[in-house]
C-alpha positions in Angstrom: -69.5 38.4 73.7 -73.0 37.8 72.4 -74.0 34.2 73.3 -71.4 34.0 76.0 -73.6 34.5 79.1 -73.1 31.0 80.4 -69.3 31.2 80.0 -69.3 34.5 81.9 -71.4 33.0 84.7 -69.1 29.9 84.8 -66.0 32.1 85.0 -67.5 34.0 87.9 -68.5 30.8 89.7 -65.4 28.8 89.0 -62.5 31.1 88.0 -59.0 29.7 87.4 -57.6 33.0 88.7 -58.7 36.3 90.2 -56.4 39.3 89.9 -56.8 42.8 91.4 -56.3 45.4 88.7 -53.2 47.6 88.9 -55.1 50.5 87.4 -58.2 50.3 89.6 -57.9 48.7 93.1 -61.7 48.1 93.2 -61.6 46.0 90.0 -61.2 42.3 90.0 -60.3 40.3 86.9 -61.8 36.8 86.8 -60.1 34.4 84.3 -61.0 31.0 82.9 -59.5 29.4 79.8 -61.7 28.1 77.1 -60.3 25.8 74.4 -63.0 26.5 71.9 -64.0 30.1 71.3 -64.9 31.9 68.1 -61.2 32.8 67.8 -59.5 29.7 69.2 -58.3 28.9 72.7 -58.5 32.0 74.8 -58.9 33.2 78.4 -62.2 34.8 79.2 -61.7 37.8 81.5 -64.7 39.1 83.4 -64.1 42.5 85.0 -66.0 43.0 88.3 -66.1 46.3 90.2 -66.3 45.6 93.9 -67.5 48.2 96.3 -68.3 48.0 100.0 -72.0 47.4 99.5 -72.2 46.3 95.8 -70.4 44.4 93.0 -71.2 44.4 89.3 -69.8 43.2 86.0 -68.1 46.0 84.0 -67.1 44.1 80.9 -66.0 40.7 79.6 -63.5 40.0 76.9 -61.3 37.2 75.4 -57.5 37.5 75.8 -54.3 35.5 75.2 -53.0 36.0 78.7 -53.9 37.4 82.1 -52.9 40.9 83.0 -50.4 41.7 85.7 -51.7 42.5 89.2 -52.1 41.2 92.7 -53.2 37.5 92.5 -56.1 37.2 94.9 -57.0 33.6 94.0 -55.7 30.9 94.0 -53.5 31.9 96.9 -50.1 30.1 96.8 -48.6 29.3 100.1 
């Protein structure tokens, strides 16, 4: 993910989806699709751990699809 700092920041600011992890209820997975990455069109996933008084990025990675979990955003009515 070297050189992807601006994409990570954009994904956190303007995610296309935010999903609560099934394995860790304190982890939020922020997703945004990028057509041009070093390995073609991929979703960037930024994993954020959210605690009562803190939140921090755990990791970021490229993936073909979003993981299953509770969709927190966008909320479909």
